[in-house]
BADREN-138129 format. One record per residue (C-alpha): residue in three letters; residue number from 0; x, z, y. Coordinates in Angstrom, 3 decimals. Layout:
N
+---------+-----+----------+----------+----------+
: residuo : num :     east :       up :    north :
+---------+-----+----------+----------+----------+
:     Ala : NUM :        X :        Z :        Y :
...
+---------+-----+----------+----------+----------+
//
This chain:
397
+---------+-----+----------+----------+----------+
: residuo : num :     east :       up :    north :
+---------+-----+----------+----------+----------+
:     Met :   0 :   96.509 :   81.630 :   75.918 :
:     Ser :   1 :   94.105 :   78.795 :   75.419 :
:     Arg :   2 :   90.929 :   78.560 :   76.784 :
:     Ser :   3 :   87.873 :   77.120 :   75.278 :
:     Ser :   4 :   88.348 :   73.046 :   75.563 :
:     Ser :   5 :   85.021 :   72.878 :   76.384 :
:     Ala :   6 :   84.908 :   75.164 :   79.921 :
:     Ser :   7 :   85.648 :   73.508 :   83.393 :
:     Pro :   8 :   89.638 :   74.320 :   84.687 :
:     Arg :   9 :   89.725 :   77.086 :   86.710 :
:     Arg :  10 :   90.607 :   76.250 :   90.375 :
:     Val :  11 :   93.547 :   78.470 :   91.603 :
:     Ser :  12 :   96.020 :   78.806 :   93.874 :
:     Ile :  13 :   99.394 :   80.758 :   94.113 :
:     Phe :  14 :  100.062 :   82.499 :   97.504 :
:     Gly :  15 :  103.900 :   83.357 :   97.814 :
:     Ala :  16 :  104.281 :   80.681 :   94.485 :
:     Thr :  17 :  108.344 :   81.066 :   94.624 :
:     Gly :  18 :  108.647 :   84.790 :   94.718 :
:     Ser :  19 :  108.694 :   86.725 :   91.345 :
:     Ile :  20 :  105.100 :   87.195 :   91.140 :
:     Gly :  21 :  104.275 :   83.495 :   91.621 :
:     Gln :  22 :  106.861 :   82.030 :   89.564 :
:     Ser :  23 :  105.666 :   84.731 :   86.907 :
:     Thr :  24 :  102.108 :   83.388 :   87.544 :
:     Ile :  25 :  102.684 :   79.749 :   86.981 :
:     Asp :  26 :  104.553 :   80.474 :   83.867 :
:     Leu :  27 :  101.399 :   81.485 :   82.373 :
:     Ile :  28 :   99.040 :   78.835 :   84.110 :
:     Ala :  29 :  101.719 :   76.133 :   82.860 :
:     Arg :  30 :  101.315 :   77.239 :   79.065 :
:     Asp :  31 :   97.906 :   75.966 :   79.384 :
:     Pro :  32 :   97.821 :   73.328 :   81.909 :
:     Asp :  33 :   94.691 :   71.875 :   81.323 :
:     Ala :  34 :   92.872 :   75.061 :   81.946 :
:     Tyr :  35 :   93.089 :   75.322 :   85.741 :
:     Asp :  36 :   93.298 :   73.281 :   88.470 :
:     Val :  37 :   95.338 :   74.060 :   91.417 :
:     Leu :  38 :   94.476 :   73.611 :   94.639 :
:     Ala :  39 :   97.440 :   75.326 :   96.676 :
:     Leu :  40 :  100.943 :   76.420 :   96.163 :
:     Thr :  41 :  102.687 :   78.184 :   99.090 :
:     Gly :  42 :  106.408 :   79.386 :   99.457 :
:     Gly :  43 :  108.850 :   80.373 :  102.023 :
:     Gln :  44 :  112.101 :   78.641 :  102.536 :
:     Asn :  45 :  113.075 :   77.525 :   98.464 :
:     Ile :  46 :  111.636 :   73.923 :   98.933 :
:     Asp :  47 :  113.361 :   72.776 :   95.899 :
:     Gln :  48 :  111.207 :   75.029 :   93.938 :
:     Leu :  49 :  108.171 :   74.710 :   95.697 :
:     Ala :  50 :  107.813 :   70.949 :   95.153 :
:     His :  51 :  109.027 :   71.283 :   91.384 :
:     Asp :  52 :  106.101 :   73.449 :   90.978 :
:     Ala :  53 :  103.561 :   71.652 :   93.010 :
:     Ile :  54 :  104.421 :   68.238 :   91.131 :
:     Arg :  55 :  104.413 :   69.661 :   87.695 :
:     Leu :  56 :  100.709 :   71.804 :   88.152 :
:     Lys :  57 :   99.331 :   68.736 :   89.878 :
:     Ala :  58 :   98.676 :   70.912 :   92.720 :
:     Asp :  59 :   96.417 :   69.682 :   95.873 :
:     Val :  60 :   98.467 :   70.781 :   98.761 :
:     Ala :  61 :  102.518 :   73.033 :   98.658 :
:     Val :  62 :  102.651 :   75.066 :  101.834 :
:     Thr :  63 :  105.684 :   76.304 :  103.628 :
:     Ala :  64 :  105.306 :   79.452 :  105.189 :
:     His :  65 :  108.710 :   77.425 :  107.642 :
:     Glu :  66 :  107.715 :   74.573 :  110.015 :
:     Ser :  67 :  110.916 :   73.589 :  110.202 :
:     Lys :  68 :  111.035 :   72.799 :  106.365 :
:     Leu :  69 :  108.179 :   70.750 :  106.482 :
:     Pro :  70 :  110.193 :   67.338 :  106.577 :
:     Ala :  71 :  111.844 :   68.442 :  103.385 :
:     Leu :  72 :  108.884 :   69.592 :  101.369 :
:     Arg :  73 :  107.389 :   66.062 :  102.397 :
:     Asp :  74 :  110.338 :   64.516 :  100.889 :
:     Ala :  75 :  110.248 :   66.570 :   97.825 :
:     Leu :  76 :  106.832 :   65.609 :   97.253 :
:     Ser :  77 :  107.098 :   61.848 :   98.242 :
:     Gly :  78 :  105.087 :   59.639 :   96.109 :
:     Ser :  79 :  103.654 :   62.790 :   94.024 :
:     Gly :  80 :  100.233 :   62.476 :   95.272 :
:     Val :  81 :  100.586 :   66.476 :   96.396 :
:     Glu :  82 :   99.812 :   66.965 :  100.240 :
:     Ala :  83 :  102.341 :   68.490 :  102.223 :
:     Ala :  84 :  102.060 :   71.438 :  105.178 :
:     Ala :  85 :  103.580 :   73.872 :  106.176 :
:     Gly :  86 :  102.914 :   77.420 :  109.397 :
:     Thr :  87 :  100.889 :   80.100 :  109.081 :
:     Ser :  88 :   97.899 :   77.897 :  109.948 :
:     Ala :  89 :   98.167 :   75.471 :  107.166 :
:     Ile :  90 :   99.027 :   78.308 :  104.745 :
:     Glu :  91 :   95.253 :   80.183 :  106.134 :
:     Glu :  92 :   93.504 :   76.799 :  105.632 :
:     Ala :  93 :   94.709 :   77.083 :  102.304 :
:     Ala :  94 :   93.211 :   80.203 :  101.448 :
:     Thr :  95 :   89.920 :   78.760 :  102.769 :
:     Arg :  96 :   90.168 :   76.025 :   99.853 :
:     Pro :  97 :   87.173 :   76.646 :   97.316 :
:     Ala :  98 :   89.282 :   78.448 :   94.550 :
:     Asp :  99 :   88.037 :   80.491 :   91.615 :
:     Trp : 100 :   91.019 :   82.664 :   91.624 :
:     Val : 101 :   93.715 :   83.506 :   94.358 :
:     Met : 102 :   96.853 :   85.318 :   93.763 :
:     Ser : 103 :   98.559 :   87.026 :   96.800 :
:     Ala : 104 :  101.729 :   87.572 :   96.320 :
:     Ile : 105 :  103.173 :   86.608 :   99.702 :
:     Val : 106 :  105.637 :   89.863 :  100.375 :
:     Gly : 107 :  104.693 :   92.055 :  103.643 :
:     Ala : 108 :  101.996 :   92.073 :  106.430 :
:     Ala : 109 :  102.048 :   88.279 :  106.029 :
:     Gly : 110 :   99.878 :   88.339 :  102.895 :
:     Leu : 111 :   97.055 :   89.858 :  104.670 :
:     Leu : 112 :   95.385 :   87.178 :  106.750 :
:     Pro : 113 :   95.334 :   84.489 :  103.443 :
:     Gly : 114 :   94.060 :   87.519 :  101.123 :
:     Leu : 115 :   91.497 :   88.157 :  103.636 :
:     Arg : 116 :   90.212 :   84.014 :  103.870 :
:     Ala : 117 :   90.375 :   84.160 :  100.228 :
:     Leu : 118 :   88.205 :   86.765 :   99.976 :
:     Glu : 119 :   85.761 :   85.068 :  102.797 :
:     Ala : 120 :   85.704 :   82.256 :  100.326 :
:     Arg : 121 :   84.353 :   84.287 :   98.099 :
:     Ala : 122 :   87.546 :   83.827 :   95.401 :
:     Thr : 123 :   88.747 :   86.485 :   92.815 :
:     Leu : 124 :   91.741 :   87.672 :   94.392 :
:     Ala : 125 :   94.578 :   88.830 :   92.367 :
:     Leu : 126 :   96.330 :   91.177 :   94.554 :
:     Ala : 127 :   99.996 :   91.607 :   94.249 :
:     Asn : 128 :  100.598 :   91.918 :   98.132 :
:     Lys : 129 :  100.242 :   95.735 :   98.505 :
:     Glu : 130 :  100.133 :   95.630 :  102.159 :
:     Ser : 131 :   97.362 :   94.111 :  102.826 :
:     Leu : 132 :   95.736 :   97.682 :  101.315 :
:     Val : 133 :   98.006 :   99.734 :  103.242 :
:     Thr : 134 :   97.733 :   97.968 :  106.358 :
:     Ala : 135 :   93.905 :   97.475 :  106.189 :
:     Gly : 136 :   92.544 :   98.763 :  103.399 :
:     Pro : 137 :   89.078 :   99.179 :  104.519 :
:     Leu : 138 :   88.984 :   96.330 :  106.289 :
:     Ile : 139 :   90.426 :   94.309 :  103.145 :
:     Met : 140 :   87.238 :   96.203 :  100.706 :
:     Ala : 141 :   84.598 :   95.666 :  103.053 :
:     Thr : 142 :   85.509 :   91.973 :  103.455 :
:     Ala : 143 :   85.145 :   92.049 :   99.337 :
:     His : 144 :   81.778 :   93.746 :   99.870 :
:     Ala : 145 :   80.407 :   91.479 :  102.226 :
:     His : 146 :   80.975 :   88.492 :  100.710 :
:     His : 147 :   80.725 :   89.561 :   96.666 :
:     Ala : 148 :   83.923 :   88.936 :   96.218 :
:     Arg : 149 :   86.639 :   90.460 :   93.114 :
:     Ile : 150 :   89.797 :   92.384 :   93.866 :
:     Leu : 151 :   91.941 :   92.494 :   90.848 :
:     Pro : 152 :   95.157 :   94.748 :   91.046 :
:     Val : 153 :   97.837 :   93.149 :   89.733 :
:     Asp : 154 :  100.720 :   95.898 :   90.777 :
:     Ser : 155 :  101.382 :   97.134 :   87.025 :
:     Glu : 156 :  100.580 :  100.860 :   88.050 :
:     His : 157 :   97.510 :   99.610 :   89.665 :
:     Ser : 158 :   96.700 :   97.247 :   86.648 :
:     Ala : 159 :   97.318 :  100.336 :   84.234 :
:     Val : 160 :   95.403 :  102.623 :   86.589 :
:     Phe : 161 :   92.254 :   99.813 :   86.437 :
:     Gln : 162 :   92.734 :   99.290 :   82.566 :
:     Gly : 163 :   92.385 :  103.180 :   81.871 :
:     Leu : 164 :   89.249 :  103.336 :   84.241 :
:     Val : 165 :   87.207 :  100.728 :   82.457 :
:     Gly : 166 :   83.952 :  102.290 :   81.216 :
:     Glu : 167 :   85.294 :  105.361 :   82.921 :
:     Asp : 168 :   82.661 :  107.564 :   85.615 :
:     Met : 169 :   85.620 :  107.711 :   88.602 :
:     Glu : 170 :   83.791 :  111.615 :   89.277 :
:     Ala : 171 :   85.299 :  112.535 :   86.496 :
:     Val : 172 :   88.774 :  111.586 :   87.795 :
:     Glu : 173 :   91.170 :  114.756 :   87.867 :
:     Arg : 174 :   94.779 :  112.625 :   88.937 :
:     Ile : 175 :   96.146 :  109.248 :   88.976 :
:     Ile : 176 :   99.487 :  109.654 :   87.878 :
:     Ile : 177 :  101.730 :  106.534 :   89.139 :
:     Thr : 178 :  105.214 :  105.903 :   87.800 :
:     Ala : 179 :  108.483 :  104.666 :   89.395 :
:     Ser : 180 :  111.375 :  103.899 :   87.848 :
:     Gly : 181 :  113.633 :  105.482 :   90.306 :
:     Gly : 182 :  115.369 :  102.466 :   91.389 :
:     Ala : 183 :  119.029 :  101.444 :   91.617 :
:     Phe : 184 :  120.261 :  105.109 :   92.436 :
:     Arg : 185 :  117.611 :  107.416 :   90.496 :
:     Asp : 186 :  120.855 :  109.226 :   88.890 :
:     Trp : 187 :  123.154 :  108.954 :   92.016 :
:     Pro : 188 :  124.551 :  111.837 :   93.322 :
:     Leu : 189 :  122.695 :  112.755 :   96.591 :
:     Glu : 190 :  125.449 :  113.166 :   98.821 :
:     Lys : 191 :  126.623 :  109.190 :   98.104 :
:     Leu : 192 :  123.135 :  107.460 :   99.187 :
:     Ala : 193 :  124.438 :  107.060 :  102.740 :
:     Gly : 194 :  127.382 :  105.041 :  101.546 :
:     Ala : 195 :  125.440 :  102.820 :   99.001 :
:     Thr : 196 :  125.389 :   99.086 :  100.010 :
:     Leu : 197 :  123.321 :   96.117 :   99.554 :
:     Ala : 198 :  124.689 :   94.610 :   96.011 :
:     Gln : 199 :  123.546 :   97.662 :   94.773 :
:     Ala : 200 :  120.718 :   98.224 :   96.140 :
:     Ser : 201 :  119.763 :   94.468 :   95.110 :
:     Ala : 202 :  120.335 :   95.446 :   91.708 :
:     His : 203 :  117.289 :   97.108 :   89.697 :
:     Pro : 204 :  117.965 :   98.301 :   86.022 :
:     Asn : 205 :  114.509 :   97.591 :   84.346 :
:     Trp : 206 :  112.530 :   94.809 :   86.206 :
:     Asp : 207 :  113.766 :   91.390 :   88.038 :
:     Met : 208 :  112.395 :   91.355 :   91.111 :
:     Gly : 209 :  113.003 :   89.786 :   94.759 :
:     Gln : 210 :  115.870 :   91.695 :   96.640 :
:     Arg : 211 :  112.819 :   92.902 :   99.381 :
:     Ile : 212 :  111.227 :   94.857 :   96.447 :
:     Thr : 213 :  114.410 :   95.851 :   94.618 :
:     Ile : 214 :  115.499 :   97.964 :   97.746 :
:     Asp : 215 :  112.440 :   98.960 :   98.054 :
:     Ser : 216 :  112.189 :  100.401 :   95.003 :
:     Ala : 217 :  115.633 :  101.936 :   95.200 :
:     Ser : 218 :  114.474 :  103.717 :   98.272 :
:     Met : 219 :  111.201 :  104.370 :   96.819 :
:     Phe : 220 :  109.110 :  102.768 :   99.868 :
:     Asn : 221 :  107.875 :  100.733 :   97.169 :
:     Lys : 222 :  105.926 :  103.232 :   95.479 :
:     Ala : 223 :  105.285 :  105.203 :   98.915 :
:     Leu : 224 :  103.177 :  102.498 :   99.763 :
:     Glu : 225 :  101.233 :  101.979 :   96.194 :
:     Val : 226 :  100.251 :  106.095 :   96.685 :
:     Ile : 227 :   98.637 :  104.433 :   99.806 :
:     Glu : 228 :   97.144 :  101.374 :   97.892 :
:     Thr : 229 :   95.892 :  103.652 :   95.217 :
:     Lys : 230 :   94.005 :  105.826 :   97.701 :
:     Glu : 231 :   92.349 :  102.548 :   99.109 :
:     Phe : 232 :   91.967 :  100.760 :   96.095 :
:     Phe : 233 :   89.907 :  103.487 :   94.070 :
:     Glu : 234 :   88.748 :  105.092 :   96.997 :
:     Val : 235 :   90.225 :  108.624 :   95.378 :
:     Glu : 236 :   91.644 :  111.775 :   97.517 :
:     Pro : 237 :   95.089 :  111.537 :   98.289 :
:     Glu : 238 :   95.686 :  115.077 :   96.787 :
:     Lys : 239 :   94.691 :  113.339 :   93.256 :
:     Ile : 240 :   97.926 :  110.793 :   93.504 :
:     Glu : 241 :  100.920 :  111.855 :   91.898 :
:     Val : 242 :  103.822 :  110.088 :   91.433 :
:     Leu : 243 :  106.574 :  110.636 :   88.428 :
:     Val : 244 :  110.153 :  109.277 :   88.225 :
:     His : 245 :  110.159 :  107.511 :   84.595 :
:     Pro : 246 :  113.296 :  105.857 :   84.113 :
:     Gln : 247 :  111.989 :  103.533 :   81.086 :
:     Ser : 248 :  109.380 :  101.917 :   83.031 :
:     Leu : 249 :  107.767 :  101.811 :   79.785 :
:     Val : 250 :  104.433 :  103.923 :   80.959 :
:     His : 251 :  103.197 :  102.387 :   84.428 :
:     Ala : 252 :  100.343 :  104.777 :   85.134 :
:     Leu : 253 :   98.286 :  107.588 :   83.429 :
:     Val : 254 :   94.691 :  108.689 :   84.338 :
:     Gly : 255 :   93.531 :  112.648 :   84.133 :
:     Phe : 256 :   90.314 :  113.668 :   83.547 :
:     Asn : 257 :   88.439 :  116.622 :   83.735 :
:     Asp : 258 :   88.304 :  117.238 :   79.952 :
:     Gly : 259 :   92.200 :  117.913 :   80.175 :
:     Ala : 260 :   92.494 :  114.441 :   78.928 :
:     Leu : 261 :   95.264 :  111.742 :   79.883 :
:     Met : 262 :   94.756 :  108.108 :   79.377 :
:     Ala : 263 :   98.622 :  106.390 :   79.600 :
:     His : 264 :   99.064 :  102.380 :   79.562 :
:     Leu : 265 :  102.036 :  101.467 :   78.002 :
:     Gly : 266 :  104.138 :   98.067 :   78.182 :
:     Ala : 267 :  107.213 :   96.860 :   78.437 :
:     Pro : 268 :  108.414 :   96.192 :   81.637 :
:     Asp : 269 :  107.263 :   92.215 :   82.410 :
:     Met : 270 :  104.732 :   91.794 :   85.042 :
:     Arg : 271 :  103.155 :   89.127 :   82.964 :
:     His : 272 :  101.043 :   91.764 :   81.550 :
:     Ala : 273 :   99.190 :   92.957 :   84.848 :
:     Ile : 274 :   98.951 :   88.854 :   86.197 :
:     Gly : 275 :   97.923 :   87.545 :   82.571 :
:     Tyr : 276 :   94.968 :   90.547 :   82.294 :
:     Ala : 277 :   93.968 :   89.341 :   86.109 :
:     Leu : 278 :   94.785 :   86.015 :   85.143 :
:     Asn : 279 :   91.548 :   86.474 :   82.110 :
:     Trp : 280 :   89.581 :   88.997 :   83.230 :
:     Pro : 281 :   87.420 :   90.034 :   81.608 :
:     Asp : 282 :   88.493 :   89.171 :   78.696 :
:     Arg : 283 :   91.960 :   90.017 :   77.083 :
:     Arg : 284 :   94.425 :   86.531 :   75.759 :
:     Asn : 285 :   97.711 :   86.226 :   73.752 :
:     Leu : 286 :  100.634 :   86.700 :   76.423 :
:     Pro : 287 :  104.315 :   85.669 :   75.769 :
:     Val : 288 :  105.406 :   89.274 :   76.442 :
:     Asp : 289 :  107.033 :   91.809 :   74.361 :
:     Arg : 290 :  105.833 :   93.927 :   72.190 :
:     Leu : 291 :  106.730 :   97.669 :   71.670 :
:     Asp : 292 :  108.196 :   99.502 :   69.065 :
:     Leu : 293 :  107.800 :  103.079 :   69.971 :
:     Ala : 294 :  109.986 :  104.279 :   66.762 :
:     Arg : 295 :  112.533 :  102.684 :   68.450 :
:     Val : 296 :  111.972 :  103.830 :   72.046 :
:     Ala : 297 :  112.201 :  107.351 :   70.630 :
:     Thr : 298 :  111.510 :  109.444 :   73.633 :
:     Leu : 299 :  109.977 :  108.614 :   76.977 :
:     Glu : 300 :  111.461 :  110.736 :   79.522 :
:     Phe : 301 :  109.872 :  111.650 :   83.072 :
:     Arg : 302 :  110.714 :  114.179 :   86.255 :
:     Ala : 303 :  109.465 :  114.873 :   89.532 :
:     Pro : 304 :  110.442 :  112.731 :   92.330 :
:     Asp : 305 :  113.072 :  114.570 :   94.379 :
:     Glu : 306 :  111.266 :  114.122 :   98.113 :
:     Thr : 307 :  114.916 :  114.855 :   99.882 :
:     Arg : 308 :  116.568 :  111.499 :   98.100 :
:     Tyr : 309 :  112.597 :  109.676 :   98.568 :
:     Pro : 310 :  111.455 :  110.840 :  101.966 :
:     Ala : 311 :  109.422 :  107.789 :  102.042 :
:     Leu : 312 :  107.047 :  109.430 :   99.439 :
:     Arg : 313 :  106.516 :  112.704 :  102.423 :
:     Leu : 314 :  106.107 :  110.393 :  105.197 :
:     Ala : 315 :  103.351 :  108.119 :  102.851 :
:     Arg : 316 :  101.768 :  111.814 :  102.734 :
:     Glu : 317 :  101.356 :  112.035 :  106.687 :
:     Val : 318 :   99.957 :  108.381 :  106.616 :
:     Met : 319 :   97.373 :  108.960 :  104.721 :
:     Ala : 320 :   96.393 :  112.167 :  106.220 :
:     Ala : 321 :   96.920 :  110.483 :  109.949 :
:     Gly : 322 :   94.369 :  107.821 :  109.080 :
:     Gly : 323 :   93.563 :  104.979 :  111.126 :
:     Leu : 324 :   95.689 :  102.251 :  111.407 :
:     Thr : 325 :   98.654 :  104.197 :  110.898 :
:     Gly : 326 :   99.453 :  102.735 :  107.501 :
:     Ala : 327 :  100.343 :   99.276 :  109.643 :
:     Ile : 328 :  102.360 :  101.404 :  111.395 :
:     Phe : 329 :  104.078 :  102.798 :  108.585 :
:     Asn : 330 :  104.460 :   99.216 :  106.694 :
:     Ala : 331 :  105.925 :   97.389 :  110.263 :
:     Ala : 332 :  108.443 :  100.050 :  110.502 :
:     Lys : 333 :  109.595 :  100.219 :  107.318 :
:     Glu : 334 :  109.837 :   95.555 :  107.049 :
:     Val : 335 :  111.975 :   96.013 :  109.954 :
:     Ala : 336 :  114.132 :   98.776 :  108.850 :
:     Leu : 337 :  114.772 :   96.706 :  105.576 :
:     Asp : 338 :  115.364 :   93.757 :  107.648 :
:     Gly : 339 :  118.173 :   96.207 :  109.331 :
:     Phe : 340 :  119.428 :   97.149 :  106.213 :
:     Ile : 341 :  119.812 :   93.991 :  104.740 :
:     Ala : 342 :  121.546 :   92.672 :  107.984 :
:     Gly : 343 :  123.836 :   95.551 :  107.659 :
:     Gln : 344 :  122.491 :   97.255 :  110.987 :
:     Leu : 345 :  121.538 :  100.323 :  109.093 :
:     Gly : 346 :  122.913 :  102.692 :  106.486 :
:     Phe : 347 :  120.167 :  102.893 :  103.144 :
:     Met : 348 :  119.402 :  106.153 :  104.056 :
:     Asp : 349 :  119.083 :  104.992 :  107.558 :
:     Met : 350 :  115.736 :  103.854 :  106.575 :
:     Ala : 351 :  113.754 :  106.408 :  106.275 :
:     Gly : 352 :  115.022 :  107.731 :  109.584 :
:     Ile : 353 :  113.560 :  104.873 :  111.535 :
:     Val : 354 :  110.052 :  104.436 :  109.756 :
:     Glu : 355 :  109.809 :  108.766 :  110.861 :
:     Asp : 356 :  111.034 :  108.214 :  114.205 :
:     Thr : 357 :  108.486 :  105.130 :  114.719 :
:     Leu : 358 :  105.956 :  107.351 :  113.088 :
:     Thr : 359 :  106.938 :  110.284 :  115.330 :
:     Gln : 360 :  106.960 :  108.243 :  118.353 :
:     Leu : 361 :  103.365 :  107.180 :  117.792 :
:     Asp : 362 :  102.210 :  110.220 :  116.787 :
:     Gly : 363 :   99.005 :  111.024 :  118.965 :
:     Asp : 364 :   97.926 :  107.656 :  120.250 :
:     Val : 365 :   94.308 :  107.522 :  119.535 :
:     Ser : 366 :   94.544 :  104.029 :  120.056 :
:     Leu : 367 :   95.896 :  104.306 :  116.715 :
:     Thr : 368 :   93.950 :  106.714 :  114.546 :
:     His : 369 :   90.639 :  106.153 :  116.461 :
:     Ala : 370 :   90.837 :  102.174 :  116.677 :
:     Ala : 371 :   88.057 :  100.108 :  114.779 :
:     Met : 372 :   89.718 :   98.573 :  111.619 :
:     Thr : 373 :   89.860 :   94.605 :  112.967 :
:     Leu : 374 :   91.739 :   92.311 :  111.832 :
:     Asp : 375 :   93.313 :   91.889 :  115.647 :
:     Asn : 376 :   93.765 :   95.750 :  115.482 :
:     Val : 377 :   95.426 :   96.132 :  112.530 :
:     Gln : 378 :   98.128 :   93.184 :  114.256 :
:     Ala : 379 :   98.169 :   94.907 :  117.106 :
:     Ala : 380 :   99.261 :   97.572 :  115.527 :
:     Asp : 381 :  101.512 :   95.797 :  113.309 :
:     Gln : 382 :  103.295 :   94.181 :  116.649 :
:     Met : 383 :  103.716 :   97.768 :  118.010 :
:     Gly : 384 :  105.580 :   99.124 :  115.170 :
:     Arg : 385 :  107.685 :   96.381 :  115.063 :
:     Asp : 386 :  108.638 :   96.523 :  118.119 :
:     Ser : 387 :  109.364 :  100.480 :  118.201 :
:     Ala : 388 :  111.130 :  100.229 :  115.261 :
:     Arg : 389 :  113.429 :   97.822 :  116.239 :
:     Lys : 390 :  114.028 :   99.414 :  119.836 :
:     Leu : 391 :  115.398 :  102.500 :  117.776 :
:     Ile : 392 :  117.528 :  100.398 :  115.950 :
:     Leu : 393 :  118.916 :   98.949 :  119.070 :
:     Ala : 394 :  119.633 :  102.296 :  119.896 :
:     Arg : 395 :  121.728 :  103.518 :  116.839 :
:     Gln : 396 :  123.800 :  100.457 :  117.852 :
+---------+-----+----------+----------+----------+
//
């Protein structure tokens, strides 16, 4: 993965450095440290990991999202020369630093603002934060266009679609198929799902991911977000987007063309595929990932998702049909419902009910469907969705 010794180091920042995507990004960068000048790393509660990585990568600044953690971060960085900072405003400031390439891997709606600031600073944004496009897709894409910045998808499915479209004409695309593992409960009887525990939902059969994304995979809310993300990033009609359950997680996406051809992207379930593609784009470079032995794999399984088991997929279709700021409501309610499940306030199948009830409660509000797509309006809709979802959860207690 080594770059030419004559090339100047690329200035990079990693937002969400202590999460699974951030750690995989750091793994790739640390293999060729002289090729990169690390400006900023941000994280949350895991101060030891954040400080360790900031020191070994010689970052300019390390930022924790939690202001109460700033003293601990300062202590951990003492004598290293790495600046310590904390809070939302510090993360926003870090995003304005003149990076060439920024990994956006903060989980949830919190990733929207730093992503926008990085685009305004004309960085190439490697986008793993799907919530940015779900909540404010037109705003994100317009900001990139206005500042001549580029967005590269890092979700494995969208990276696969992006690669499948190289050299192709979007007018020839008939459909885009994104795959889903089905998560921890793909083979469970439907009647058992209501009793699924937090520990069971937190164990993914194929991928090594953080707890929240793993639970979202089990409920298929992660895939619902990715359906909306597909629409926004590739500017494709919702009816052209399909989801297939693919238990092996080897085919990440397929693109179907008007001549009947399907282009599939295959690879081991390792996020360093998509991260490395975005990091090295437009080149391909050697990556430390497993190579598939298709003879050993032997068979690939696919099946249609059951929307009774996965109501999140139906809700995503309704959100796309409604448009406007509905995506911000959807994501906010999803995040609050997930918090409720993790806290033991909701059962596994109750999460979709809270999201649907939130959308129903706010249905017909023209301030959501007709308001301008501005940051202030997106943030207001996000807060509205969170408040409504919390009230609905309290009403169930």
